[in-house]
C-alpha positions in Angstrom: 29.3 -24.1 -33.3 27.4 -24.8 -36.3 24.1 -23.5 -36.1 23.6 -24.1 -39.2 22.7 -28.0 -38.4 19.1 -26.4 -38.1 17.2 -24.8 -40.6 16.1 -21.6 -39.4 13.5 -19.7 -41.7 14.2 -17.0 -44.2 14.5 -13.1 -41.5 13.5 -10.3 -43.0 16.4 -8.6 -40.8 18.5 -10.6 -38.7 21.9 -10.7 -35.9 23.8 -13.7 -34.8 26.4 -13.5 -31.5 28.2 -16.3 -29.3 28.8 -16.5 -25.8 31.3 -18.3 -23.8 28.9 -21.1 -21.6 30.0 -18.7 -18.4 27.1 -17.5 -15.5 29.5 -14.0 -15.6 28.6 -12.9 -19.4 24.9 -13.4 -18.8 23.8 -10.1 -18.2 25.2 -8.0 -20.0 25.1 -11.3 -23.4 21.1 -10.1 -22.2 21.4 -6.3 -22.2 23.9 -6.9 -25.4 21.0 -8.9 -27.6 17.6 -7.0 -25.8 19.7 -3.5 -27.5 20.3 -5.3 -31.0 16.7 -6.8 -30.8 14.8 -3.5 -30.7 17.0 -2.4 -33.5 14.6 -5.1 -35.9 11.3 -4.0 -37.0 9.5 -6.5 -36.1 9.9 -5.1 -32.0 8.6 -2.3 -31.3 5.9 -2.4 -27.8 7.2 -3.7 -24.2 9.6 -6.4 -24.3 9.5 -7.3 -20.1 8.1 -10.8 -21.0 10.6 -10.9 -24.3 13.6 -10.4 -22.4 12.1 -12.7 -19.4 12.4 -15.8 -22.2 15.3 -15.0 -23.3 17.5 -14.5 -20.1 16.0 -17.7 -19.2 17.3 -19.5 -22.9 19.8 -18.3 -21.8 20.6 -19.6 -18.1 19.2 -22.7 -20.0 22.1 -23.4 -22.1 25.3 -21.6 -20.4 24.1 -24.2 -17.1 22.3 -27.0 -18.0 23.5 -27.4 -21.8 27.1 -26.8 -21.2 27.3 -27.7 -18.1 29.7 -23.8 -17.5 32.3 -24.9 -20.2 33.4 -22.1 -20.4 35.7 -24.0 -23.8 31.9 -24.7 -25.5 29.5 -21.1 -26.6 26.7 -20.5 -27.4 25.0 -18.8 -29.8 22.1 -16.4 -30.1 20.1 -16.1 -34.0 17.5 -13.5 -34.0 15.4 -11.7 -37.0 11.8 -10.6 -38.1 10.0 -13.1 -40.7 6.9 -12.0 -42.9 5.0 -12.2 -40.9 5.5 -9.3 -38.6 7.1 -11.9 -35.5 10.6 -12.5 -34.2 13.0 -15.0 -34.0 15.1 -15.5 -30.8 17.1 -19.0 -31.6 19.9 -19.6 -28.5 21.9 -23.9 -29.1 24.5 -24.8 -27.0 27.1 -27.7 -27.3 25.5 -29.8 -24.4 24.2 -33.1 -24.7 20.0 -32.3 -25.2 17.7 -33.0 -22.7 14.2 -34.1 -24.1 11.4 -32.3 -23.7 8.1 -34.2 -23.1 9.4 -35.7 -20.2 10.5 -32.1 -18.2 8.2 -32.7 -14.8 4.7 -30.9 -13.9 5.9 -27.5 -12.2 2.2 -26.5 -10.6 2.0 -30.1 -10.6 1.7 -30.3 -6.3 4.5 -32.5 -5.6 7.0 -30.2 -7.8 5.8 -27.3 -5.9 8.6 -27.5 -3.9 11.2 -27.7 -6.3 13.8 -25.2 -7.0 14.1 -25.7 -9.8 12.4 -26.4 -13.2 10.1 -24.0 -14.1 12.8 -21.7 -17.1 10.4 -23.7 -19.9 7.4 -23.4 -18.1 8.5 -19.6 -18.3 9.2 -19.3 -21.1 5.8 -21.3 -22.4 4.2 -18.3 -20.9 6.4 -16.0 -22.6 6.4 -15.6 -25.9 4.3 -16.9 -28.5 5.5 -20.4 -29.1 8.0 -22.5 -27.9 9.8 -25.3 -30.2 12.7 -27.8 -29.5 15.2 -28.4 -32.2 18.6 -31.2 -32.1 18.1 -32.4 -29.6 16.8 -30.3 -27.8 20.1 -28.6 -27.4 18.6 -25.4 -29.4 15.4 -23.9 -28.8 13.5 -21.2 -30.2 11.3 -18.1 -28.9 8.6 -16.4 -31.5 7.2 -13.8 -30.5 4.7 -11.3 -32.4 5.8 -8.0 -30.7 4.8 -5.7 -34.2 1.6 -5.0 -35.5 2.9 -5.5 -38.8 6.1 -5.1 -40.4 8.3 -1.8 -41.6 9.1 -1.3 -44.9 12.6 -2.3 -45.4 15.1 -2.8 -47.4 15.4 -6.3 -48.5 17.8 -6.6 -51.0 20.7 -7.3 -48.5 20.3 -9.2 -44.8 22.3 -7.3 -41.5 24.1 -10.0 -40.0 26.4 -9.3 -37.0 29.1 -11.9 -34.9 29.8 -10.6 -31.9 32.2 -13.1 -30.2 33.3 -12.3 -26.6 
């Protein structure tokens, strides 16, 4: 997967990891992502909302995007921008989708539906959600830090984890 298809902004400090499209790796992957997120200088305080938004993005990528095809992967990139915001990008290898045609999960006719709330939930939990690459990439933006900690930006750290 070439995550460079969509140019992410210059990040002060970042990491990248790739997971297989299998449900049984989702909890472990989420734990690893959150562990790495907590090392970023813009991630401080309560990360509960962010954790849930990332869980939704990962689940959607594996289940809906890649249709649980174990030969496909999901790429997770995260980092801090220069404005103390945290960015998480989750990119799958699926066919994509059009987020503008999602039904309103708060409408009376959809209240009883057993699915269709993931994107709504992500939008409620983070500051901004954007879709790129024809719906194959979701980018979550969250302001967590009030001010970016002083760090040496002369070299970015990129860690790659493959399962």
